[in-house]
C-alpha positions as a Markdown table, in Angstrom:
| # | Residue | x | y | z |
|---|---|---|---|---|
| 1 | Met | -211.8 | -35.0 | -191.1 |
| 2 | Thr | -210.6 | -31.5 | -191.1 |
| 3 | Leu | -207.3 | -30.6 | -193.3 |
| 4 | Ile | -205.5 | -30.3 | -190.1 |
| 5 | Glu | -206.7 | -33.8 | -189.3 |
| 6 | Lys | -205.9 | -35.1 | -192.3 |
| 7 | Ile | -202.3 | -34.1 | -192.1 |
| 8 | His | -201.5 | -34.8 | -188.7 |
| 9 | Glu | -202.3 | -38.2 | -189.3 |
| 10 | Arg | -199.8 | -39.2 | -192.3 |
| 11 | Val | -197.4 | -37.1 | -191.1 |
| 12 | Leu | -197.7 | -39.4 | -186.9 |
| 13 | Val | -197.1 | -42.7 | -190.3 |
| 14 | Leu | -193.7 | -41.1 | -191.4 |
| 15 | Pro | -190.3 | -41.9 | -190.3 |
| 16 | Glu | -188.5 | -38.9 | -187.6 |
| 17 | Pro | -186.7 | -38.4 | -190.8 |
| 18 | Arg | -188.9 | -37.2 | -192.5 |
| 19 | Gln | -191.4 | -35.5 | -190.4 |
| 20 | Ala | -188.5 | -33.3 | -189.6 |
| 21 | Gln | -188.4 | -32.6 | -193.5 |
| 22 | Val | -192.8 | -31.8 | -192.5 |
| 23 | Leu | -191.4 | -29.0 | -190.1 |
| 24 | Asp | -188.5 | -27.9 | -192.1 |
| 25 | Phe | -190.9 | -27.4 | -194.7 |
| 26 | Val | -194.0 | -25.5 | -192.9 |
| 27 | Glu | -191.9 | -23.4 | -190.8 |
| 28 | Phe | -190.5 | -22.3 | -194.9 |
| 29 | Leu | -194.0 | -21.7 | -195.7 |
| 30 | Leu | -194.1 | -19.4 | -192.4 |
| 31 | Leu | -191.5 | -17.3 | -193.1 |
| 32 | Lys | -192.4 | -16.8 | -196.9 |
| 33 | Gly | -195.5 | -15.3 | -196.5 |
| 34 | Lys | -194.2 | -13.1 | -192.9 |
| 35 | Pro | -190.9 | -12.8 | -192.8 |
| 36 | Glu | -190.8 | -11.3 | -189.1 |
| 37 | Leu | -192.6 | -14.6 | -188.0 |
| 38 | His | -189.1 | -15.7 | -188.6 |
| 39 | Asn | -187.6 | -13.9 | -184.6 |
| 40 | His | -190.2 | -15.6 | -183.4 |
| 41 | Ile | -189.4 | -19.6 | -184.5 |
| 42 | Gln | -186.2 | -18.4 | -183.5 |
| 43 | Glu | -186.9 | -17.1 | -180.1 |
| 44 | Gln | -188.4 | -20.1 | -179.2 |
| 45 | Glu | -185.9 | -22.4 | -180.8 |
| 46 | Asn | -183.6 | -20.1 | -178.1 |
| 47 | Leu | -186.4 | -21.2 | -175.5 |
| 48 | Glu | -186.5 | -24.7 | -176.0 |
| 49 | Trp | -182.5 | -24.9 | -176.4 |
| 50 | Ser | -182.4 | -23.0 | -173.1 |
| 51 | His | -184.9 | -25.7 | -171.1 |
| 52 | Phe | -182.5 | -28.3 | -172.9 |
| 53 | Ser | -179.2 | -26.9 | -171.6 |
| 54 | Leu | -180.8 | -27.0 | -168.3 |
| 55 | Ala | -182.1 | -29.8 | -168.1 |
| 56 | Met | -179.0 | -31.2 | -169.0 |
| 57 | Ala | -176.7 | -30.1 | -167.4 |
| 58 | Met | -178.7 | -30.6 | -163.8 |
| 59 | Arg | -179.7 | -34.4 | -164.9 |
| 60 | Gly | -178.9 | -37.0 | -162.2 |
| 61 | Met | -178.5 | -33.7 | -159.8 |
| 62 | Glu | -182.1 | -33.9 | -158.8 |
| 63 | Asp | -182.5 | -36.0 | -155.4 |
| 64 | Glu | -179.0 | -34.0 | -153.8 |
| 65 | Glu | -179.1 | -33.3 | -151.0 |
| 66 | Gly | -178.3 | -28.7 | -150.2 |
| 67 | Pro | -178.8 | -26.2 | -148.8 |
| 68 | Glu | -182.3 | -24.3 | -149.8 |
| 69 | Tyr | -181.7 | -20.2 | -150.5 |
| 70 | Thr | -184.5 | -17.6 | -149.3 |
| 71 | Leu | -185.4 | -14.5 | -151.1 |
| 72 | Glu | -183.5 | -13.5 | -147.8 |
| 73 | Asp | -180.2 | -14.8 | -148.9 |
| 74 | Leu | -179.6 | -12.7 | -151.8 |
| 75 | Lys | -177.9 | -9.8 | -151.7 |
| 76 | Glu | -178.8 | -8.4 | -154.7 |
| 77 | Ile | -181.9 | -8.2 | -156.4 |
| 78 | Phe | -182.6 | -7.5 | -160.2 |
């Protein structure tokens, strides 16, 4: 069994609050060695938050009928 497999196996049996602590510690170790990773981690968190926000905003609207827009409907293309 590899080291990462051992870590994974042990983390799986921890309660979720402890798993969060493990994640925080791993991120601390990453940032300690390479400060440039901070931007990458922040970008990932922002992306996850954007996806979550959109999912929550659209929640319950999946089955609604509405107009189907096409590219021809656009007045400006950025």
